N, CA, C and O atoms as CSV, one atom per row, in Angstrom:
chain,resi,resn,atom,element,x,y,z
A,1,MET,N,N,71.573,101.437,91.499
A,1,MET,CA,C,72.476,100.339,90.630
A,1,MET,C,C,72.998,100.354,89.263
A,1,MET,O,O,73.800,99.614,88.693
A,2,LYS,N,N,72.112,101.743,88.751
A,2,LYS,CA,C,72.727,101.980,87.290
A,2,LYS,C,C,74.135,102.785,87.456
A,2,LYS,O,O,74.881,102.639,86.487
A,3,LYS,N,N,74.563,103.487,88.352
A,3,LYS,CA,C,76.183,104.083,88.569
A,3,LYS,C,C,76.821,102.812,88.504
A,3,LYS,O,O,77.737,102.719,87.687
A,4,GLU,N,N,76.510,101.731,89.244
A,4,GLU,CA,C,77.386,100.694,89.715
A,4,GLU,C,C,78.114,99.947,88.448
A,4,GLU,O,O,79.278,99.569,88.319
A,5,LYS,N,N,76.640,99.856,87.289
A,5,LYS,CA,C,76.837,99.091,86.104
A,5,LYS,C,C,77.633,100.183,85.033
A,5,LYS,O,O,78.364,99.730,84.153
A,6,LEU,N,N,77.463,101.367,85.162
A,6,LEU,CA,C,78.184,102.021,83.961
A,6,LEU,C,C,79.820,102.045,84.819
A,6,LEU,O,O,80.739,101.622,84.118
A,7,ILE,N,N,80.094,102.372,85.842
A,7,ILE,CA,C,81.227,101.827,86.372
A,7,ILE,C,C,81.978,100.815,85.694
A,7,ILE,O,O,82.967,100.980,84.980
A,8,LEU,N,N,81.323,99.612,86.035
A,8,LEU,CA,C,81.450,97.865,85.666
A,8,LEU,C,C,82.361,98.212,84.051
A,8,LEU,O,O,83.553,98.041,83.793
A,9,TYR,N,N,81.287,98.725,83.220
A,9,TYR,CA,C,81.214,98.758,81.630
A,9,TYR,C,C,82.321,99.610,81.373
A,9,TYR,O,O,83.099,99.254,80.487
A,10,THR,N,N,82.546,100.714,82.009
A,10,THR,CA,C,83.833,101.555,81.694
A,10,THR,C,C,84.981,100.978,82.051
A,10,THR,O,O,85.918,101.115,81.264
A,11,ALA,N,N,85.172,100.314,83.115
A,11,ALA,CA,C,86.437,99.350,83.536
A,11,ALA,C,C,86.701,98.569,82.624
A,11,ALA,O,O,87.751,98.718,81.998
A,12,VAL,N,N,85.743,97.455,82.296
A,12,VAL,CA,C,86.111,96.718,81.218
A,12,VAL,C,C,85.971,96.656,79.809
A,12,VAL,O,O,86.252,95.713,79.070
A,13,LEU,N,N,85.417,97.976,79.467
A,13,LEU,CA,C,86.230,98.701,78.229
A,13,LEU,C,C,87.463,99.382,78.295
A,13,LEU,O,O,88.035,99.581,77.224
A,14,LEU,N,N,87.854,99.679,79.072
A,14,LEU,CA,C,89.308,100.179,79.363
A,14,LEU,C,C,90.113,98.864,79.260
A,14,LEU,O,O,90.914,98.835,78.326
A,15,VAL,N,N,90.052,97.894,79.961
A,15,VAL,CA,C,90.775,96.465,79.994
A,15,VAL,C,C,90.764,95.877,78.514
A,15,VAL,O,O,91.690,95.159,78.137
A,16,LEU,N,N,89.692,96.198,77.687
A,16,LEU,CA,C,89.586,95.269,76.746
A,16,LEU,C,C,90.478,96.383,75.437
A,16,LEU,O,O,90.881,95.948,74.358
A,17,LEU,N,N,90.578,97.446,75.775
A,17,LEU,CA,C,91.616,98.723,74.982
A,17,LEU,C,C,92.671,98.335,75.449
A,17,LEU,O,O,93.504,97.884,74.663
A,18,ALA,N,N,92.900,98.376,76.544
A,18,ALA,CA,C,94.433,98.197,76.895
A,18,ALA,C,C,94.766,96.766,75.978
A,18,ALA,O,O,95.690,96.721,75.165
A,19,VAL,N,N,94.047,95.868,76.199
A,19,VAL,CA,C,94.502,94.430,75.591
A,19,VAL,C,C,94.790,94.412,74.076
A,19,VAL,O,O,95.715,93.849,73.490
A,20,VAL,N,N,93.642,95.263,73.505
A,20,VAL,CA,C,93.803,95.492,71.820
A,20,VAL,C,C,95.107,95.980,71.626
A,20,VAL,O,O,95.888,95.325,70.936
A,21,GLU,N,N,95.482,97.151,72.197
A,21,GLU,CA,C,96.376,98.297,72.023
A,21,GLU,C,C,97.817,97.308,72.521
A,21,GLU,O,O,98.842,97.653,71.932
A,22,PHE,N,N,97.954,96.372,73.325
A,22,PHE,CA,C,99.269,95.465,73.251
A,22,PHE,C,C,99.265,94.887,72.340
A,22,PHE,O,O,100.401,94.833,71.869
A,23,PHE,N,N,98.399,94.263,71.651
A,23,PHE,CA,C,98.508,93.309,70.693
A,23,PHE,C,C,98.656,93.952,69.318
A,23,PHE,O,O,99.357,93.326,68.523
A,24,LEU,N,N,97.951,95.437,68.783
A,24,LEU,CA,C,97.894,95.635,67.514
A,24,LEU,C,C,98.600,97.031,67.201
A,24,LEU,O,O,98.649,97.530,66.077
A,25,VAL,N,N,99.201,97.650,68.492
A,25,VAL,CA,C,99.959,98.811,68.428
A,25,VAL,C,C,101.514,98.435,68.442
A,25,VAL,O,O,102.051,97.806,69.354
A,26,HIS,N,N,102.217,98.957,67.191
A,26,HIS,CA,C,103.679,98.453,67.087
A,26,HIS,C,C,104.185,99.473,67.775
A,26,HIS,O,O,103.855,100.659,67.745
A,27,LYS,N,N,105.382,98.695,68.676
A,27,LYS,CA,C,105.954,99.218,69.309
A,27,LYS,C,C,107.287,99.930,69.126
A,27,LYS,O,O,107.681,99.505,68.040
A,28,HIS,N,N,108.011,100.607,69.497
A,28,HIS,CA,C,109.039,101.337,69.223
A,28,HIS,C,C,110.544,100.503,69.502
A,28,HIS,O,O,110.753,100.047,70.627
A,29,HIS,N,N,111.427,100.362,68.554
A,29,HIS,CA,C,112.402,99.519,68.870
A,29,HIS,C,C,113.190,99.836,69.878
A,29,HIS,O,O,113.596,100.998,69.854
A,30,ALA,N,N,113.580,99.092,70.867
A,30,ALA,CA,C,113.972,99.170,72.014
A,30,ALA,C,C,115.429,99.795,72.019
A,30,ALA,O,O,116.194,99.219,71.245
A,31,VAL,N,N,115.992,100.894,72.757
A,31,VAL,CA,C,117.168,101.402,72.946
A,31,VAL,C,C,117.936,100.556,73.796
A,31,VAL,O,O,118.951,100.053,73.315
A,32,PHE,N,N,117.566,100.264,75.207
A,32,PHE,CA,C,118.677,99.239,75.786
A,32,PHE,C,C,117.819,97.787,75.882
A,32,PHE,O,O,116.593,97.687,75.822
A,33,ALA,N,N,118.642,96.858,76.021
A,33,ALA,CA,C,118.093,95.552,75.901
A,33,ALA,C,C,116.916,95.283,76.940
A,33,ALA,O,O,115.973,94.549,76.644
A,34,LEU,N,N,117.032,95.965,78.265
A,34,LEU,CA,C,116.123,95.990,79.249
A,34,LEU,C,C,114.649,96.364,78.730
A,34,LEU,O,O,113.641,95.955,79.308
A,35,GLU,N,N,114.630,96.807,78.109
A,35,GLU,CA,C,113.022,97.481,77.422
A,35,GLU,C,C,112.303,96.426,76.717
A,35,GLU,O,O,111.097,96.572,76.517
A,36,ASN,N,N,113.032,95.170,76.239
A,36,ASN,CA,C,112.506,94.319,75.898
A,36,ASN,C,C,111.507,93.404,76.752
A,36,ASN,O,O,110.484,92.844,76.359
A,37,PHE,N,N,112.041,93.403,77.933
A,37,PHE,CA,C,111.172,92.694,79.112
A,37,PHE,C,C,109.809,93.156,79.162
A,37,PHE,O,O,109.529,94.281,78.748
A,38,PRO,N,N,109.111,92.534,79.541
A,38,PRO,CA,C,107.558,92.982,79.701
A,38,PRO,C,C,107.726,93.329,81.328
A,38,PRO,O,O,108.313,92.775,82.257
A,39,GLY,N,N,106.781,94.719,81.171
A,39,GLY,CA,C,106.602,95.373,82.428
A,39,GLY,C,C,108.174,96.264,83.025
A,39,GLY,O,O,108.353,96.783,84.127
A,40,TYR,N,N,109.019,96.194,81.988
A,40,TYR,CA,C,110.018,97.131,82.507
A,40,TYR,C,C,109.865,98.414,82.699
A,40,TYR,O,O,110.673,99.052,83.374
A,41,THR,N,N,109.037,98.843,82.254
A,41,THR,CA,C,108.433,100.477,82.511
A,41,THR,C,C,107.901,100.537,83.781
A,41,THR,O,O,108.425,101.328,84.565
A,42,ALA,N,N,107.034,99.914,84.122
A,42,ALA,CA,C,106.429,99.731,85.470
A,42,ALA,C,C,107.295,99.506,86.538
A,42,ALA,O,O,107.150,100.248,87.510
A,43,VAL,N,N,108.223,98.593,86.585
A,43,VAL,CA,C,109.242,98.113,87.383
A,43,VAL,C,C,110.455,99.815,87.283
A,43,VAL,O,O,110.705,100.453,88.306
A,44,PHE,N,N,110.810,100.076,86.392
A,44,PHE,CA,C,111.532,101.204,86.293
A,44,PHE,C,C,110.830,102.459,86.974
A,44,PHE,O,O,111.491,103.138,87.760
A,45,GLY,N,N,109.538,102.777,86.700
A,45,GLY,CA,C,109.103,103.637,87.495
A,45,GLY,C,C,108.876,103.643,89.106
A,45,GLY,O,O,108.907,104.504,89.985
A,46,LEU,N,N,108.610,102.118,89.039
A,46,LEU,CA,C,108.402,102.221,90.828
A,46,LEU,C,C,109.869,102.353,91.818
A,46,LEU,O,O,109.933,102.580,93.026
A,47,LEU,N,N,110.970,102.126,90.849
A,47,LEU,CA,C,112.302,101.753,91.440
A,47,LEU,C,C,112.657,103.390,91.389
A,47,LEU,O,O,113.129,103.883,92.414
A,48,ALA,N,N,112.475,104.108,90.405
A,48,ALA,CA,C,112.643,105.606,90.298
A,48,ALA,C,C,111.804,106.614,91.046
A,48,ALA,O,O,112.231,107.767,91.105
A,49,THR,N,N,110.605,106.296,91.648
A,49,THR,CA,C,109.651,106.445,92.516
A,49,THR,C,C,110.536,106.343,94.076
A,49,THR,O,O,110.739,107.316,94.802
A,50,VAL,N,N,110.982,104.930,94.363
A,50,VAL,CA,C,111.649,104.831,95.720
A,50,VAL,C,C,112.796,105.648,95.865
A,50,VAL,O,O,113.094,106.243,96.901
A,51,VAL,N,N,113.568,105.667,94.578
A,51,VAL,CA,C,114.739,106.589,94.842
A,51,VAL,C,C,114.494,108.069,95.095
A,51,VAL,O,O,115.123,108.741,95.912
A,52,LEU,N,N,113.442,108.538,94.252
A,52,LEU,CA,C,113.149,110.057,94.505
A,52,LEU,C,C,112.577,110.033,95.954
A,52,LEU,O,O,112.860,110.952,96.722
A,53,ILE,N,N,111.950,109.221,96.261
A,53,ILE,CA,C,111.262,109.453,97.935
A,53,ILE,C,C,112.483,109.365,98.878
A,53,ILE,O,O,112.478,110.105,99.862
A,54,LEU,N,N,113.674,108.420,98.649
A,54,LEU,CA,C,114.368,108.351,99.481
A,54,LEU,C,C,115.521,109.450,99.543
A,54,LEU,O,O,116.060,109.690,100.623
A,55,VAL,N,N,115.918,110.152,98.314
A,55,VAL,CA,C,116.492,111.036,98.367
A,55,VAL,C,C,116.063,112.522,99.037
A,55,VAL,O,O,116.758,113.232,99.763
A,56,SER,N,N,114.811,112.740,98.600
A,56,SER,CA,C,113.942,114.058,99.138
A,56,SER,C,C,113.865,113.590,100.920
A,56,SER,O,O,114.031,114.386,101.844
A,57,LYS,N,N,113.635,112.430,101.034
A,57,LYS,CA,C,113.568,112.175,102.733
A,57,LYS,C,C,115.110,112.591,103.167
A,57,LYS,O,O,115.104,113.366,104.123
A,58,GLY,N,N,116.228,112.303,102.756
A,58,GLY,CA,C,117.421,112.188,103.204
A,58,GLY,C,C,117.971,113.747,103.124
A,58,GLY,O,O,118.890,114.118,103.855
A,59,ILE,N,N,117.337,114.618,102.181
A,59,ILE,CA,C,117.466,116.032,101.946
A,59,ILE,C,C,116.741,116.548,103.187
A,59,ILE,O,O,117.384,117.294,103.926
A,60,GLY,N,N,115.647,116.285,103.464
A,60,GLY,CA,C,114.560,117.080,104.640
A,60,GLY,C,C,115.098,116.712,105.760
A,60,GLY,O,O,114.942,117.441,106.739
A,61,HIS,N,N,115.822,115.545,105.867
A,61,HIS,CA,C,116.216,115.312,107.223
A,61,HIS,C,C,117.264,115.871,107.612
A,61,HIS,O,O,117.381,116.106,108.815
A,62,SER,N,N,118.160,116.182,106.822
A,62,SER,CA,C,119.838,116.752,106.567
A,62,SER,C,C,119.691,118.272,106.713
A,62,SER,O,O,120.431,118.890,107.479
A,63,VAL,N,N,118.493,119.039,105.795
A,63,VAL,CA,C,119.009,120.327,105.488
A,63,VAL,C,C,117.644,121.021,106.355
A,63,VAL,O,O,117.789,122.076,106.972
A,64,LEU,N,N,116.314,120.287,106.315
A,64,LEU,CA,C,115.344,121.163,106.856
A,64,LEU,C,C,115.083,120.805,108.092
A,64,LEU,O,O,115.068,121.816,108.794
A,65,MET,N,N,114.866,119.832,108.709
A,65,MET,CA,C,114.602,119.268,110.198
A,65,MET,C,C,115.412,120.213,111.056
A,65,MET,O,O,116.478,120.769,110.791
A,66,VAL,N,N,114.764,120.260,111.999
A,66,VAL,CA,C,115.481,120.795,113.396
A,66,VAL,C,C,115.239,119.949,114.436
A,66,VAL,O,O,114.328,119.140,114.259
A,67,ARG,N,N,115.875,119.925,115.575
A,67,ARG,CA,C,116.279,119.226,116.961
A,67,ARG,C,C,114.380,119.162,117.304
A,67,ARG,O,O,113.605,120.076,117.022
A,68,GLU,N,N,114.182,118.477,117.644
A,68,GLU,CA,C,112.935,118.144,118.620
A,68,GLU,C,C,112.758,119.192,119.666
A,68,GLU,O,O,111.561,119.414,119.847
A,69,ASP,N,N,113.519,119.886,120.389
A,69,ASP,CA,C,113.487,120.646,120.963
A,69,ASP,C,C,114.018,122.397,120.837
A,69,ASP,O,O,114.229,123.323,121.621
A,70,TYR,N,N,114.065,122.178,119.461
A,70,TYR,CA,C,114.414,123.707,118.826
A,70,TYR,C,C,113.908,124.507,119.797
A,70,TYR,O,O,114.646,125.065,120.609
A,71,TYR,N,N,112.349,124.661,119.804
A,71,TYR,CA,C,111.788,125.632,120.264
A,71,TYR,C,C,111.350,125.720,121.939
A,71,TYR,O,O,110.603,126.525,122.495
A,72,GLU,N,N,111.892,124.907,122.334
A,72,GLU,CA,C,111.671,124.915,123.745
A,72,GLU,C,C,112.945,125.110,124.615
A,72,GLU,O,O,112.762,125.376,125.803
A,73,ASN,N,N,114.296,124.999,124.117
A,73,ASN,CA,C,115.444,125.303,124.441
A,73,ASN,C,C,116.026,127.081,124.390
A,73,ASN,O,O,116.444,127.550,123.332
A,74,PRO,N,N,115.975,127.784,125.481
A,74,PRO,CA,C,116.307,129.137,125.089
A,74,PRO,C,C,117.838,129.086,124.652
A,74,PRO,O,O,118.177,129.790,123.701
A,75,ALA,N,N,118.487,128.539,125.097
A,75,ALA,CA,C,119.810,128.442,124.868
A,75,ALA,C,C,120.387,128.279,123.363
A,75,ALA,O,O,121.406,128.699,122.816
A,76,ALA,N,N,119.172,127.399,122.882
A,76,ALA,CA,C,119.470,127.632,121.274
A,76,ALA,C,C,119.054,128.628,120.255
A,76,ALA,O,O,119.250,128.712,119.043
A,77,GLU,N,N,118.398,129.380,121.151
A,77,GLU,CA,C,117.753,130.813,120.359
A,77,GLU,C,C,118.786,131.611,120.242
A,77,GLU,O,O,119.570,131.642,121.191
A,78,PRO,N,N,119.045,132.446,119.070
A,78,PRO,CA,C,120.592,133.260,119.088
A,78,PRO,C,C,119.818,134.897,119.785
A,78,PRO,O,O,118.868,135.514,119.302
A,79,ALA,N,N,120.574,135.220,120.949
A,79,ALA,CA,C,120.187,136.647,121.190
A,79,ALA,C,C,120.175,137.724,120.393
A,79,ALA,O,O,121.124,137.973,119.650
A,80,HIS,N,N,119.024,138.525,120.468
A,80,HIS,CA,C,118.824,139.626,119.669
A,80,HIS,C,C,119.643,140.728,119.949
A,80,HIS,O,O,119.710,140.903,121.165
A,81,GLU,N,N,120.290,141.535,119.304
A,81,GLU,CA,C,120.955,142.580,119.355
A,81,GLU,C,C,120.554,143.847,120.139
A,81,GLU,O,O,119.555,144.441,119.734
A,82,GLY,N,N,121.140,144.279,121.092
A,82,GLY,CA,C,120.345,145.270,122.139
A,82,GLY,C,C,119.462,144.845,123.497
A,82,GLY,O,O,118.976,145.553,124.378
A,83,GLU,N,N,119.455,143.250,123.282
A,83,GLU,CA,C,118.624,142.663,124.591
A,83,GLU,C,C,119.588,142.249,125.285
A,83,GLU,O,O,120.733,141.941,124.954
A,84,ALA,N,N,119.038,142.255,126.344
A,84,ALA,CA,C,119.852,141.547,127.632
A,84,ALA,C,C,119.503,139.778,127.432
A,84,ALA,O,O,118.464,139.517,126.826
A,85,HIS,N,N,120.004,139.090,127.726
A,85,HIS,CA,C,119.984,137.883,127.586
A,85,HIS,C,C,119.502,137.265,129.108
A,85,HIS,O,O,120.492,136.877,129.727
A,86,HIS,N,N,118.530,137.122,129.681
A,86,HIS,CA,C,117.907,136.244,131.018
A,86,HIS,C,C,117.987,134.993,131.387
A,86,HIS,O,O,117.600,134.258,130.478
A,87,ASP,N,N,118.279,134.499,132.209
A,87,ASP,CA,C,118.724,132.938,132.420
A,87,ASP,C,C,117.423,132.695,133.394
A,87,ASP,O,O,117.225,131.589,133.896
């Protein structure tokens, strides 16, 4: 039970520190108008992550992936030099 209380008190302390920081720490002047909206950085980070995942999946599918039967189909394998190709 002692460990659970320590975790709970730590979580409460972190939330209180975040609230104090929100009201007491001076924010920088926004460069873009969107930066003035609350939660802008969270939404921006989420959208940037989604775009990053979609782009990486597109690259992976177009460059790295091979057909499902790539290793099962002997016609897809290039013939080695000096070896006869048996059907």
